[in-house]
Backbone as a chain_set.jsonl record, in Angstrom:
{"seq": "XXXXXXXXXXXXXXXXXXXXXXXXXXXXXXXXXXXXXXXXXXXXXXXXXXXXXXXXXXXXXXXXXXXXXXXXXXXXXXXXXXXXXXX", "coords": {"N": [[-31.41, -75.726, -82.491], [-33.692, -77.021, -81.889], [-35.708, -77.65, -83.638], [-34.887, -79.759, -85.136], [-35.486, -82.72, -86.887], [-34.523, -85.016, -88.086], [-31.609, -86.967, -87.751], [-28.582, -88.082, -88.77], [-26.089, -89.99, -87.746], [-24.601, -92.106, -88.442], [-21.85, -94.37, -89.1], [-19.698, -92.919, -87.882], [-17.831, -93.47, -85.951], [-18.645, -93.197, -83.278], [-18.444, -93.486, -79.855], [-19.667, -92.896, -77.463], [-22.779, -91.497, -76.737], [-23.941, -88.304, -76.06], [-25.876, -87.211, -73.266], [-27.234, -84.94, -73.858], [-28.655, -85.326, -76.11], [-31.257, -85.72, -75.496], [-32.342, -83.204, -75.391], [-33.219, -82.61, -77.872], [-36.103, -82.427, -78.57], [-37.947, -82.583, -80.659], [-37.023, -84.474, -82.331], [-37.364, -87.061, -84.663], [-36.279, -89.106, -86.17], [-33.429, -91.05, -85.778], [-30.292, -92.073, -86.626], [-27.883, -94.208, -85.702], [-26.41, -96.233, -86.548], [-23.789, -98.643, -87.206], [-21.669, -97.763, -85.533], [-19.299, -97.809, -82.808], [-20.762, -97.626, -80.44], [-21.892, -98.33, -77.127], [-23.91, -98.0, -75.263], [-27.16, -96.562, -74.762], [-28.128, -93.344, -73.926], [-30.193, -92.545, -71.122], [-31.563, -90.184, -71.35], [-32.436, -90.027, -73.938], [-35.002, -90.899, -73.981], [-36.502, -88.653, -73.605], [-37.14, -87.707, -76.035], [-39.9, -87.622, -77.215], [-41.22, -87.663, -79.629], [-39.932, -89.405, -81.232], [-39.723, -91.625, -83.892], [-38.247, -93.45, -85.325], [-35.434, -95.385, -84.641], [-32.258, -96.28, -85.277], [-30.013, -98.642, -84.5], [-28.424, -100.485, -85.609], [-25.767, -102.804, -86.039], [-24.166, -101.943, -83.872], [-22.689, -101.891, -80.576], [-24.562, -102.181, -78.612], [-26.013, -103.487, -75.74], [-28.069, -103.448, -73.845], [-31.104, -101.557, -73.329], [-32.31, -98.411, -72.052], [-34.782, -98.589, -69.544], [-36.672, -96.58, -69.521], [-37.21, -96.021, -72.141], [-39.455, -97.354, -72.847], [-41.521, -95.633, -72.599], [-41.625, -94.219, -74.9], [-43.86, -93.681, -76.893], [-44.309, -93.077, -79.574], [-42.421, -94.416, -81.013], [-41.833, -96.364, -83.712], [-40.095, -97.887, -85.262], [-37.397, -99.812, -84.383], [-34.257, -100.652, -84.83], [-32.183, -103.237, -84.188], [-30.507, -104.988, -85.381], [-27.687, -107.063, -85.668], [-26.66, -106.388, -83.203], [-25.245, -107.159, -79.993], [-27.358, -107.836, -78.148], [-28.897, -108.5, -74.95], [-30.609, -111.506, -74.238], [-32.869, -111.245, -72.693], [-33.823, -108.784, -73.306]], "CA": [[-31.595, -77.019, -83.111], [-34.903, -77.637, -81.339], [-36.595, -78.074, -84.722], [-34.27, -80.877, -85.84], [-36.339, -83.914, -86.867], [-33.739, -86.163, -88.563], [-30.19, -86.859, -87.457], [-27.854, -89.258, -89.238], [-24.748, -90.047, -87.183], [-24.061, -93.424, -88.771], [-20.477, -94.475, -89.595], [-18.889, -91.809, -87.378], [-16.962, -93.95, -84.879], [-19.147, -92.665, -82.015], [-18.331, -94.448, -78.772], [-20.63, -92.511, -76.426], [-23.729, -90.457, -77.131], [-24.185, -87.372, -74.966], [-27.233, -87.098, -72.743], [-27.849, -83.745, -74.443], [-29.539, -85.762, -77.197], [-32.615, -85.588, -74.978], [-32.815, -81.834, -75.606], [-33.785, -82.533, -79.228], [-37.438, -82.961, -78.294], [-38.712, -82.786, -81.89], [-36.343, -85.489, -83.122], [-38.232, -88.168, -85.061], [-35.472, -90.178, -86.749], [-32.038, -91.007, -85.352], [-29.516, -93.189, -87.156], [-26.601, -94.377, -85.026], [-25.898, -97.523, -87.018], [-22.393, -98.852, -87.565], [-20.788, -97.05, -84.617], [-18.957, -98.677, -81.679], [-21.503, -97.191, -79.251], [-22.233, -99.454, -76.263], [-25.126, -97.751, -74.493], [-28.047, -95.47, -75.16], [-28.389, -92.55, -72.731], [-31.585, -92.532, -70.675], [-32.148, -88.916, -71.802], [-33.061, -90.211, -75.249], [-36.438, -91.105, -73.763], [-37.159, -87.343, -73.647], [-37.501, -87.465, -77.432], [-41.214, -88.258, -77.274], [-41.709, -87.746, -81.012], [-39.066, -90.348, -81.947], [-40.449, -92.655, -84.635], [-37.315, -94.443, -85.844], [-34.119, -95.407, -84.021], [-31.454, -97.318, -85.921], [-28.812, -98.998, -83.753], [-27.875, -101.651, -86.313], [-24.317, -102.983, -86.053], [-23.498, -101.255, -82.769], [-22.381, -102.817, -79.489], [-25.585, -101.989, -77.593], [-26.426, -104.733, -75.095], [-29.364, -103.193, -73.21], [-31.716, -100.244, -73.562], [-32.883, -97.865, -70.834], [-36.182, -98.947, -69.281], [-37.494, -95.404, -69.817], [-37.574, -95.999, -73.558], [-40.794, -97.927, -72.972], [-42.456, -94.507, -72.636], [-41.547, -93.571, -76.213], [-45.049, -94.226, -77.549], [-44.28, -92.828, -81.023], [-41.369, -95.226, -81.629], [-42.388, -97.397, -84.576], [-39.023, -98.721, -85.801], [-36.197, -99.929, -83.569], [-33.415, -101.627, -85.524], [-31.094, -103.749, -83.363], [-29.82, -106.033, -86.142], [-26.243, -107.1, -85.5], [-26.27, -105.958, -81.855], [-25.135, -108.277, -79.042], [-28.346, -107.577, -77.109], [-29.207, -109.571, -74.01], [-31.802, -112.229, -74.651], [-33.99, -110.764, -71.897], [-34.279, -107.522, -73.867]], "C": [[-32.832, -77.733, -82.562], [-35.837, -78.151, -82.422], [-36.042, -79.248, -85.523], [-35.155, -82.116, -85.741], [-35.606, -85.165, -87.336], [-32.265, -85.922, -88.274], [-29.51, -88.164, -87.834], [-26.414, -89.171, -88.742], [-24.08, -91.383, -87.484], [-22.645, -93.302, -89.329], [-19.584, -93.32, -89.141], [-17.974, -92.192, -86.22], [-17.345, -93.368, -83.517], [-19.116, -93.77, -80.966], [-19.373, -94.172, -77.691], [-21.482, -91.36, -76.93], [-24.043, -89.597, -75.916], [-25.651, -87.391, -74.537], [-27.964, -85.873, -73.28], [-28.755, -84.089, -75.627], [-31.002, -85.618, -76.777], [-33.2, -84.196, -75.117], [-33.442, -81.65, -76.983], [-35.188, -83.131, -79.197], [-38.303, -83.178, -79.529], [-38.108, -83.857, -82.797], [-37.258, -86.68, -83.387], [-37.451, -89.358, -85.599], [-34.025, -89.985, -86.325], [-31.341, -92.265, -85.837], [-28.144, -93.175, -86.489], [-25.9, -95.643, -85.504], [-24.414, -97.471, -87.372], [-21.433, -97.922, -86.824], [-20.448, -97.992, -83.466], [-19.628, -98.271, -80.361], [-21.969, -98.413, -78.451], [-23.528, -99.249, -75.484], [-25.88, -96.537, -75.02], [-28.347, -94.655, -73.906], [-29.882, -92.514, -72.403], [-32.301, -91.262, -71.153], [-32.795, -89.015, -73.169], [-34.571, -90.396, -75.111], [-37.211, -89.79, -73.689], [-37.599, -86.973, -75.06], [-38.825, -88.181, -77.711], [-41.779, -88.399, -78.684], [-40.91, -88.741, -81.85], [-39.894, -91.455, -82.583], [-39.526, -93.781, -85.085], [-35.954, -94.279, -85.178], [-33.343, -96.584, -84.6], [-30.156, -97.495, -85.152], [-28.115, -100.204, -84.368], [-26.344, -101.63, -86.291], [-23.589, -102.078, -85.063], [-23.207, -102.308, -81.702], [-23.369, -102.671, -78.332], [-26.055, -103.345, -77.066], [-27.817, -104.589, -74.472], [-29.852, -101.793, -73.583], [-32.279, -99.725, -72.245], [-34.372, -98.226, -70.72], [-37.134, -97.811, -69.661], [-37.898, -95.312, -71.278], [-38.953, -96.615, -73.797], [-41.851, -96.83, -73.041], [-42.447, -93.767, -73.973], [-42.649, -94.149, -77.103], [-45.042, -94.046, -79.066], [-43.271, -93.701, -81.754], [-41.978, -96.396, -82.391], [-41.336, -98.381, -85.062], [-37.827, -98.647, -84.857], [-35.351, -101.035, -84.184], [-32.225, -101.978, -84.638], [-30.358, -104.885, -84.066], [-28.309, -105.929, -85.93], [-25.746, -106.617, -84.155], [-26.19, -107.174, -80.933], [-26.1, -108.106, -77.867], [-28.544, -108.788, -76.2], [-30.509, -110.218, -74.452], [-33.037, -111.737, -73.913], [-34.555, -109.45, -72.426], [-35.476, -107.765, -74.758]], "O": [[-32.987, -78.937, -82.763], [-36.679, -79.007, -82.15], [-36.667, -79.685, -86.489], [-35.536, -82.521, -84.642], [-36.029, -86.274, -87.012], [-31.736, -84.836, -88.512], [-29.822, -89.22, -87.285], [-25.619, -88.38, -89.25], [-23.095, -91.743, -86.84], [-22.28, -92.297, -89.938], [-18.798, -92.799, -89.933], [-17.401, -91.315, -85.574], [-16.474, -93.079, -82.697], [-19.684, -94.845, -81.158], [-19.9, -95.1, -77.077], [-20.975, -90.38, -77.475], [-24.379, -90.122, -74.854], [-26.548, -87.568, -75.362], [-29.187, -85.783, -73.166], [-29.528, -83.249, -76.09], [-31.878, -85.418, -77.618], [-34.41, -84.011, -74.98], [-34.118, -80.651, -77.233], [-35.423, -84.213, -79.735], [-39.302, -83.893, -79.454], [-38.612, -84.116, -83.89], [-37.852, -87.238, -82.464], [-37.907, -90.497, -85.497], [-33.459, -88.904, -86.485], [-31.742, -93.381, -85.505], [-27.35, -92.254, -86.685], [-24.904, -96.065, -84.916], [-23.869, -96.441, -87.768], [-20.506, -97.368, -87.415], [-21.231, -98.895, -83.17], [-19.1, -98.553, -79.285], [-22.391, -99.413, -79.032], [-24.173, -100.22, -75.088], [-25.313, -95.63, -75.63], [-28.784, -95.225, -72.906], [-30.725, -92.459, -73.299], [-33.518, -91.272, -71.338], [-33.62, -88.174, -73.526], [-35.325, -90.08, -76.031], [-38.442, -89.799, -73.706], [-38.354, -86.019, -75.245], [-38.852, -89.223, -78.366], [-42.712, -89.17, -78.906], [-41.176, -88.905, -83.041], [-40.667, -92.135, -81.909], [-39.955, -94.927, -85.214], [-35.39, -93.185, -85.149], [-33.731, -97.74, -84.431], [-29.3, -96.61, -85.149], [-27.307, -100.863, -83.713], [-25.715, -100.591, -86.494], [-22.536, -101.52, -85.37], [-23.458, -103.494, -81.918], [-23.041, -103.005, -77.194], [-26.442, -104.228, -77.831], [-28.641, -105.499, -74.561], [-29.092, -100.966, -74.088], [-32.688, -100.522, -71.4], [-35.112, -98.167, -71.702], [-38.267, -98.057, -70.075], [-38.839, -94.593, -71.615], [-39.546, -96.406, -74.855], [-42.967, -97.079, -73.498], [-43.182, -92.795, -74.152], [-42.393, -94.999, -77.956], [-45.712, -94.8, -79.772], [-43.259, -93.73, -82.985], [-42.562, -97.303, -81.798], [-41.625, -99.561, -85.257], [-37.312, -97.567, -84.568], [-35.685, -102.214, -84.075], [-31.369, -101.136, -84.366], [-29.659, -105.663, -83.417], [-27.732, -104.844, -86.004], [-24.541, -106.449, -83.967], [-26.975, -108.112, -81.073], [-25.691, -108.221, -76.711], [-28.384, -109.936, -76.617], [-31.399, -109.55, -74.978], [-34.142, -111.803, -74.45], [-35.65, -109.046, -72.036], [-36.018, -106.821, -75.334]]}, "num_chains": 1, "name": "protein.A"}
């Protein structure tokens, strides 16, 4: 699955995302919207080709600091998330 570029996991009642997501190094689009997920694993920052991350309507409060190194990330949707104001 190293060639996977799009992954839609929305509306799947996902509570926790495995750190193995970081092994999908060619991943460009990840949709996790409308899941009760609370945190994003730091390993996601290994997905250097990530262009779009949709976390809309999840329970994500903070993001890993390492995500700042995701230079290709163009779209980050946090609509409906109880994010900290400092984020």
